[in-house]
C-alpha positions as CSV (number, residue, x, y, z in Angstrom):
1,M,194.1,223.5,-203.3
2,G,197.0,224.1,-205.6
3,N,199.9,221.9,-206.4
4,P,200.1,219.1,-203.8
5,E,203.7,218.3,-204.7
6,I,206.4,220.9,-204.2
7,N,210.2,220.6,-204.5
8,I,210.1,216.9,-205.3
9,V,213.4,215.2,-204.9
10,P,214.4,214.1,-208.4
11,A,214.2,210.3,-209.0
12,E,217.8,210.3,-210.2
13,E,218.9,211.4,-206.7
14,L,216.6,209.0,-204.8
15,G,216.3,205.9,-207.0
16,F,212.5,206.5,-207.1
17,Q,210.1,209.4,-207.1
18,L,208.6,210.6,-203.8
19,T,204.9,210.9,-204.8
20,K,201.6,211.4,-203.1
21,E,200.8,207.7,-203.8
22,F,204.0,206.6,-202.1
23,L,203.4,208.7,-199.0
24,E,199.8,207.6,-198.6
25,L,200.9,204.0,-198.8
26,A,203.7,204.6,-196.3
27,F,201.5,206.4,-193.7
28,D,198.1,204.9,-194.5
29,R,196.6,208.3,-194.5
30,E,195.3,210.7,-197.2
31,V,197.9,213.4,-198.1
32,E,196.7,216.9,-198.9
33,K,200.1,218.3,-199.8
34,F,203.8,217.7,-199.2
35,S,207.2,219.1,-200.0
36,T,210.7,217.6,-200.0
37,N,214.3,218.9,-199.7
38,A,217.8,217.8,-198.6
39,G,217.7,216.2,-195.2
40,T,221.3,216.9,-194.2
41,N,224.1,219.2,-195.1
42,P,227.3,218.1,-196.9
43,G,229.6,216.4,-194.4
44,D,226.8,215.3,-192.1
45,N,226.1,211.9,-193.7
46,Y,228.7,210.0,-195.6
47,M,227.2,206.7,-196.9
48,S,223.4,207.1,-197.0
49,V,221.3,209.9,-198.3
50,M,218.7,211.7,-196.2
51,H,215.7,213.7,-197.6
52,A,213.3,215.7,-195.5
53,I,209.6,215.5,-196.1
54,E,207.0,217.9,-194.9
55,V,203.5,216.4,-195.1
56,T,200.0,217.8,-194.4
57,F,197.6,215.0,-193.9
58,K,193.9,215.4,-194.6
59,G,192.2,216.7,-191.4
60,D,195.4,217.9,-189.8
61,K,195.9,221.6,-189.1
62,K,199.6,221.3,-188.9
63,S,202.1,219.6,-191.1
64,S,204.3,216.7,-190.0
65,H,208.0,216.2,-190.6
66,Y,209.8,213.1,-191.6
67,L,213.1,211.9,-193.0
68,I,213.6,209.2,-195.6
69,K,217.0,207.5,-195.4
70,C,217.9,205.8,-198.6
71,Y,220.7,204.6,-200.9
72,P,222.8,207.2,-202.7
73,N,222.9,207.6,-206.5
74,H,226.5,206.4,-206.5
75,Q,227.3,202.8,-207.6
76,G,230.4,202.4,-205.4
77,R,228.6,203.5,-202.3
78,R,225.5,201.4,-203.2
79,D,227.8,198.3,-203.6
80,Y,229.5,199.1,-200.3
81,L,226.1,199.3,-198.5
82,D,225.0,196.1,-200.1
83,E,228.2,194.3,-199.1
84,M,227.7,195.4,-195.4
85,D,223.9,194.8,-195.4
86,V,223.6,197.9,-193.3
87,F,220.1,198.9,-194.1
88,S,218.8,195.5,-193.1
89,K,220.7,195.8,-189.9
90,E,219.5,199.3,-189.0
91,F,215.8,198.4,-189.9
92,F,216.1,195.4,-187.6
93,I,217.4,197.5,-184.7
94,Y,214.6,200.1,-185.0
95,Q,211.7,197.7,-185.8
96,D,212.7,194.7,-183.7
97,F,215.5,195.0,-181.2
98,L,215.0,198.4,-179.6
99,P,211.3,197.7,-179.0
100,Q,212.3,194.5,-177.3
101,L,214.7,196.5,-175.0
102,K,211.9,198.9,-174.2
103,E,209.6,196.0,-173.3
104,L,212.3,194.6,-171.1
105,A,212.7,197.9,-169.2
106,E,208.9,197.9,-168.6
107,E,208.9,194.3,-167.4
108,R,211.5,195.2,-164.8
109,G,209.7,198.4,-163.8
110,A,212.6,200.5,-165.0
111,E,211.1,202.3,-168.0
112,N,211.4,205.7,-166.2
113,I,215.0,205.0,-165.3
114,V,216.5,203.2,-168.3
115,D,214.6,205.4,-170.7
116,L,216.6,205.0,-173.9
117,S,215.7,207.7,-176.4
118,V,214.8,206.3,-179.8
119,A,213.8,208.0,-183.0
120,P,210.3,206.8,-184.1
121,V,210.4,204.8,-187.3
122,Q,207.3,204.7,-189.5
123,G,208.4,201.9,-191.8
124,G,210.5,201.2,-194.8
125,N,211.6,198.6,-197.3
126,I,214.5,196.1,-197.3
127,V,214.9,194.4,-200.7
128,G,214.1,190.7,-200.4
129,Q,212.1,191.1,-197.2
130,P,208.3,191.2,-196.9
131,S,206.9,194.8,-197.2
132,K,203.8,196.7,-198.3
133,F,205.9,198.4,-200.9
134,T,205.4,195.8,-203.5
135,K,205.2,198.1,-206.5
136,K,208.2,198.9,-208.5
137,P,210.4,200.9,-208.3
138,W,209.8,201.1,-204.5
139,S,210.2,197.3,-204.0
140,D,213.7,197.5,-205.6
141,E,215.0,200.1,-203.1
142,N,216.2,200.1,-199.5
143,F,214.8,202.9,-197.4
144,I,213.7,203.8,-193.9
145,L,211.1,206.4,-193.0
146,M,211.4,208.1,-189.6
147,T,210.2,211.1,-187.7
148,D,212.4,214.2,-188.2
149,L,213.5,214.8,-184.6
150,R,214.8,218.2,-185.5
151,K,211.6,219.7,-187.0
152,T,209.2,217.8,-184.7
153,F,210.8,218.2,-181.3
154,G,213.7,220.7,-181.8
155,F,216.7,218.3,-181.6
156,T,219.9,219.7,-183.1
157,M,223.3,218.3,-184.1
158,A,226.4,219.5,-182.2
159,D,229.2,221.4,-183.9
160,R,231.7,218.6,-185.0
161,M,234.5,221.1,-185.4
162,K,234.3,222.2,-181.7
163,G,233.6,218.7,-180.3
164,L,231.5,218.1,-177.2
165,D,231.9,219.8,-173.9
166,L,231.8,217.9,-170.6
167,E,228.0,218.3,-170.1
168,H,227.3,216.9,-173.6
169,T,229.9,214.2,-173.2
170,K,228.4,212.9,-170.0
171,L,224.9,213.0,-171.4
172,V,226.1,210.8,-174.3
173,L,228.0,208.4,-171.9
174,D,224.8,208.1,-169.9
175,E,222.8,207.1,-173.0
176,I,225.5,204.7,-174.1
177,A,225.4,203.1,-170.6
178,K,221.6,202.7,-171.0
179,Y,221.9,200.8,-174.3
180,H,224.8,198.7,-173.0
181,A,222.9,197.7,-169.8
182,L,219.7,197.0,-171.7
183,S,221.5,194.8,-174.3
184,W,223.4,193.0,-171.4
185,A,220.1,192.4,-169.5
186,Y,218.5,191.1,-172.7
187,K,221.3,188.6,-173.1
188,Q,221.0,187.5,-169.5
189,K,217.2,187.2,-169.7
190,H,217.5,184.9,-172.7
191,G,220.5,183.0,-171.5
192,M,222.5,184.1,-174.6
193,T,226.3,183.7,-174.9
194,L,226.2,185.8,-178.1
195,L,223.5,188.0,-179.5
196,S,224.7,187.0,-183.0
197,N,223.7,183.4,-182.3
198,K,220.1,184.5,-182.5
199,Y,220.4,187.7,-184.5
200,P,223.0,187.6,-187.3
201,Q,222.5,191.4,-187.6
202,F,225.0,191.8,-184.7
203,E,227.8,190.1,-186.7
204,D,230.4,192.4,-188.2
205,H,230.9,192.2,-191.9
206,L,232.7,195.5,-192.3
207,Y,236.0,193.9,-193.3
208,D,234.7,190.9,-195.3
209,N,235.3,192.1,-198.8
210,E,238.9,191.5,-199.9
211,T,238.8,194.1,-202.7
212,M,237.5,196.8,-200.4
213,M,240.0,195.7,-197.7
214,K,242.9,196.2,-200.1
215,E,241.6,199.7,-201.0
216,F,241.1,200.6,-197.4
217,T,244.5,199.3,-196.4
218,Q,246.2,201.6,-198.9
219,L,244.0,204.5,-197.7
220,M,244.8,203.7,-194.1
221,D,248.5,203.5,-194.8
222,Q,248.3,207.0,-196.3
223,I,246.3,208.4,-193.4
224,V,248.7,207.0,-190.8
225,S,251.7,208.3,-192.8
226,N,250.1,211.7,-192.8
227,G,249.5,211.5,-189.1
228,L,253.2,210.6,-188.5
229,K,254.3,213.5,-190.7
230,M,252.1,216.0,-188.8
231,T,253.3,214.7,-185.4
232,E,256.9,215.0,-186.5
233,E,256.2,218.6,-187.6
234,K,254.6,219.4,-184.2
235,L,256.9,217.5,-181.8
236,G,260.1,217.3,-183.9
237,P,261.2,214.2,-185.8
238,S,263.5,213.1,-183.0
239,H,260.8,213.0,-180.4
240,P,260.4,209.4,-179.0
241,A,256.6,209.6,-179.5
242,C,257.2,209.9,-183.3
243,K,259.5,206.9,-183.3
244,S,257.0,204.9,-181.2
245,L,254.2,205.8,-183.6
246,K,256.2,204.7,-186.6
247,D,257.3,201.5,-184.9
248,N,254.0,200.5,-183.3
249,V,251.2,201.9,-185.4
250,T,252.1,202.6,-189.0
251,S,252.3,199.0,-190.1
252,D,249.3,196.8,-190.4
253,A,246.9,199.3,-188.9
254,L,243.7,198.0,-190.5
255,N,244.4,194.5,-189.3
256,R,245.0,195.7,-185.8
257,I,241.6,197.5,-185.9
258,Q,239.9,194.2,-186.9
259,E,241.3,192.5,-183.9
260,Y,239.0,194.5,-181.7
261,F,235.9,193.1,-183.5
262,G,236.3,189.4,-183.1
263,K,233.0,187.5,-182.8
264,D,234.1,186.1,-179.4
265,G,235.3,189.4,-178.1
266,V,238.6,191.0,-177.4
267,N,241.6,188.8,-176.7
268,E,243.0,190.6,-173.7
269,D,246.5,189.0,-173.9
270,K,246.8,189.8,-177.6
271,M,245.5,193.4,-177.3
272,E,247.7,194.2,-174.3
273,S,250.7,192.8,-176.2
274,H,250.4,195.7,-178.6
275,L,250.9,198.2,-175.7
276,R,254.4,199.7,-175.4
277,I,254.2,199.5,-171.6
278,K,252.4,196.3,-170.6
279,P,250.3,196.1,-167.5
280,E,251.7,194.3,-164.5
281,N,251.1,190.6,-164.5
282,D,248.2,189.9,-162.3
283,K,247.4,186.2,-161.9
284,D,243.9,187.1,-160.5
285,Y,243.0,189.3,-163.5
286,N,239.9,187.9,-165.2
287,K,240.4,188.0,-169.0
288,E,236.9,186.9,-169.9
289,P,235.6,189.1,-172.7
290,W,233.0,191.7,-172.1
291,L,230.4,191.3,-174.8
292,L,227.2,193.3,-175.2
293,G,225.3,195.2,-177.9
294,T,227.1,198.4,-179.0
295,H,226.0,201.2,-181.3
296,G,229.1,200.8,-183.4
297,D,229.4,204.3,-184.8
298,C,229.1,206.6,-181.9
299,W,230.5,209.9,-183.1
300,L,228.8,213.3,-182.7
301,N,227.2,213.4,-186.1
302,N,225.2,210.3,-185.1
303,M,223.6,211.9,-182.1
304,L,221.0,214.6,-181.8
305,F,220.6,216.9,-178.7
306,L,217.6,218.5,-177.1
307,Y,218.0,221.6,-175.0
308,N,216.4,223.3,-172.0
309,D,213.9,226.0,-173.2
310,E,215.0,228.3,-170.3
311,E,218.7,227.5,-170.7
312,P,219.2,227.0,-174.5
313,K,222.9,225.9,-174.1
314,K,222.0,223.2,-171.5
315,P,221.4,219.7,-173.2
316,V,218.7,217.7,-171.5
317,K,218.4,214.7,-173.9
318,V,220.3,212.9,-176.6
319,T,219.1,210.4,-179.2
320,L,221.6,208.1,-180.9
321,V,220.8,207.7,-184.6
322,D,222.3,205.8,-187.5
323,W,222.5,202.2,-186.3
324,Q,223.9,200.9,-189.5
325,I,227.0,199.2,-188.2
326,T,225.8,198.2,-184.7
327,R,227.7,195.1,-183.5
328,E,228.2,193.0,-180.4
329,G,231.5,194.0,-178.8
330,C,233.4,195.3,-175.8
331,P,232.0,198.5,-174.2
332,T,235.5,200.0,-173.9
333,V,235.9,199.9,-177.6
334,E,232.7,201.8,-178.0
335,L,233.8,204.3,-175.4
336,A,237.2,204.8,-177.1
337,Y,235.5,205.3,-180.5
338,F,233.2,208.0,-179.0
339,L,235.8,209.8,-176.9
340,F,238.5,209.9,-179.5
341,S,236.2,211.1,-182.3
342,S,233.9,213.5,-180.5
343,V,235.7,215.1,-177.6
344,R,238.8,217.2,-178.4
345,A,242.1,216.0,-177.0
346,P,242.7,218.6,-174.3
347,L,239.3,218.1,-172.7
348,R,239.4,214.3,-173.0
349,I,242.9,214.0,-171.6
350,A,242.2,216.2,-168.6
351,N,238.9,214.5,-167.7
352,L,239.4,210.9,-168.8
353,D,239.2,209.2,-165.4
354,D,236.2,211.2,-164.4
355,L,234.4,210.3,-167.6
356,L,235.2,206.6,-167.3
357,K,234.0,206.7,-163.7
358,F,230.8,208.5,-164.8
359,Y,230.1,205.7,-167.4
360,H,231.0,203.0,-164.9
361,D,228.6,204.3,-162.3
362,A,225.8,204.8,-164.8
363,F,226.2,201.2,-166.2
364,L,226.0,199.8,-162.7
365,R,223.0,201.9,-161.8
366,Y,221.1,200.8,-164.9
367,C,222.0,197.1,-164.4
368,E,220.6,197.4,-160.8
369,A,217.4,199.0,-162.2
370,L,217.1,196.2,-164.7
371,Q,217.6,193.6,-161.9
372,V,220.7,192.0,-163.6
373,K,224.2,191.4,-162.4
374,P,226.7,193.6,-164.3
375,L,229.5,192.3,-166.5
376,K,231.9,190.0,-164.7
377,D,234.5,191.8,-162.6
378,F,233.1,195.2,-163.7
379,T,235.2,197.2,-161.3
380,F,236.4,200.7,-162.1
381,E,240.0,199.5,-162.1
382,T,239.3,196.8,-164.6
383,L,237.3,199.2,-166.8
384,K,240.4,201.6,-166.8
385,R,242.7,198.7,-167.7
386,R,240.5,197.6,-170.6
387,F,240.0,201.1,-171.8
388,R,243.8,201.6,-171.9
389,R,244.2,198.8,-174.3
390,A,241.2,200.2,-176.2
391,E,243.0,203.5,-176.5
392,Y,245.3,201.8,-179.0
393,F,242.1,201.2,-181.1
394,G,241.1,204.8,-180.3
395,V,244.1,206.3,-182.0
396,L,243.9,203.9,-185.0
397,M,240.3,205.0,-185.5
398,A,240.9,208.7,-184.7
399,L,243.4,209.1,-187.5
400,P,240.8,208.4,-190.3
401,L,237.7,209.6,-188.4
402,L,239.1,213.0,-187.6
403,C,239.9,213.6,-191.3
404,F,236.3,214.2,-191.9
405,V,235.2,215.2,-188.4
406,L,237.6,218.2,-188.5
407,K,237.2,218.9,-192.2
408,P,236.4,222.6,-192.7
409,K,232.9,223.1,-193.8
410,D,233.9,225.1,-196.8
411,Q,235.9,222.1,-198.0
412,E,233.0,219.6,-197.7
413,V,232.7,217.1,-200.5
414,D,229.5,216.3,-202.2
415,L,229.9,212.5,-202.5
416,D,227.2,212.3,-205.2
417,K,229.5,214.3,-207.5
418,V,232.5,212.0,-207.1
419,E,232.8,210.7,-210.6
420,S,234.6,207.4,-209.7
421,D,232.4,204.4,-208.7
422,D,235.3,203.1,-206.6
423,I,234.6,203.3,-202.9
424,G,238.3,203.9,-202.2
425,D,238.2,207.0,-204.4
426,V,235.1,208.2,-202.5
427,Y,236.9,208.0,-199.1
428,A,240.1,209.5,-200.7
429,A,237.9,212.5,-201.7
430,V,236.7,212.8,-198.1
431,I,240.2,212.8,-196.5
432,D,241.8,215.0,-199.2
433,G,243.4,218.0,-197.7
434,S,243.7,216.6,-194.2
435,D,247.5,216.7,-194.4
436,K,247.2,220.5,-194.5
437,N,244.5,220.8,-191.8
438,V,246.1,222.6,-188.8
439,V,243.2,221.7,-186.5
440,Y,243.6,218.0,-187.4
441,A,247.3,218.2,-186.9
442,D,246.9,219.7,-183.4
443,E,244.4,217.0,-182.4
444,V,246.4,214.1,-183.8
445,S,249.7,215.3,-182.3
446,A,248.2,215.9,-178.9
447,T,246.6,212.5,-178.9
448,I,249.8,210.8,-180.0
449,L,251.9,212.6,-177.3
450,N,249.4,211.6,-174.6
451,L,249.3,208.0,-175.6
452,Y,253.1,207.8,-175.7
453,E,253.3,209.3,-172.2
454,K,250.8,206.7,-171.0
455,G,252.8,203.9,-172.7
456,V,249.9,202.9,-175.0
457,I,252.1,203.5,-178.1
């Protein structure tokens, strides 16, 4: 039969050896042969490590393809993942919460309408939780095994440098609307004020560590300063947008971001107070927070697209992946995160109202299919108003996110080769060179100018 183990990922890269014994335990099937290699390219995955596994099981004529998502061999990144408890969160979403949402759709007879696309997960191990992986070193590692959607079904990742076109963007907005509606219907079914009251996995611990916060604050200050410098070079230092950016965004940026992630939702008065031009005072405007389950990290590297066989450029399906920082939050914050990170400024600016209307109609349609009333006062005008105050969050997140979204592929950083164990140094390596990135400068300056003209900043 020959060697059953080919191109084995070294244990020093994975934390443990991928062996025939491990795979047979994982899949409860006899393995004839398998091979492993890198599951992603540099720049595709920043915190976790993915390895691809090709397995031929006894009795199968064709091989099967899987991914194992695991901790990196970098102490700073491992500590950061531990601090945020992201593997436990993602494993819960795949193994527990998403199946419950699927059952809910079936209960309401809407499984063919609210058909959320989910990557099949075969299992995994979370340190400290019951698992069949009781043998060391497996029991000491966090990992998730899932079907490789790319090799199994033909899904592909979009080009992050180009950003998404309108067709791709609407497909993603539709998928986001499905998840939002399902999580909202789940809350209503169970009479829940907060998902986190039952599931602590929906709590946000991203900013809990004081040491990391200090490092990220310094990093964020540098990023915002670079953004201001680029905008001044593009628009001229005397342009009012530059002064507004300096006065309204450059100070305390990280704390402003945190304000959008409060456990009880967005404080509308507080968030609108940050806007340069405030909305007209409307005594009838309902300020009750909109709270539902959000993906939390919706940028184009965390989504895989499937295309029409006859029209290879036409996307027909999208699957959201990487649920490591899912949280309960406002849908407009999720929309701002996605649109500012994954749709280039000219397209986003020209089509924003149409895209928001598309999401609005999709959310209402899915709520109706799930036989649940939508969020309170979920009108298009209210959605636009709440999105406008979320655009302030959008620019705060765009400045750091676009540093690596638009990082040229020939400048990608292999994070496993960053010598420092300090997580701040890891992120510094990722953003290095962004101040000289012309594409990044064009995107940032166009975004800043547009938000100034709208009175957001």
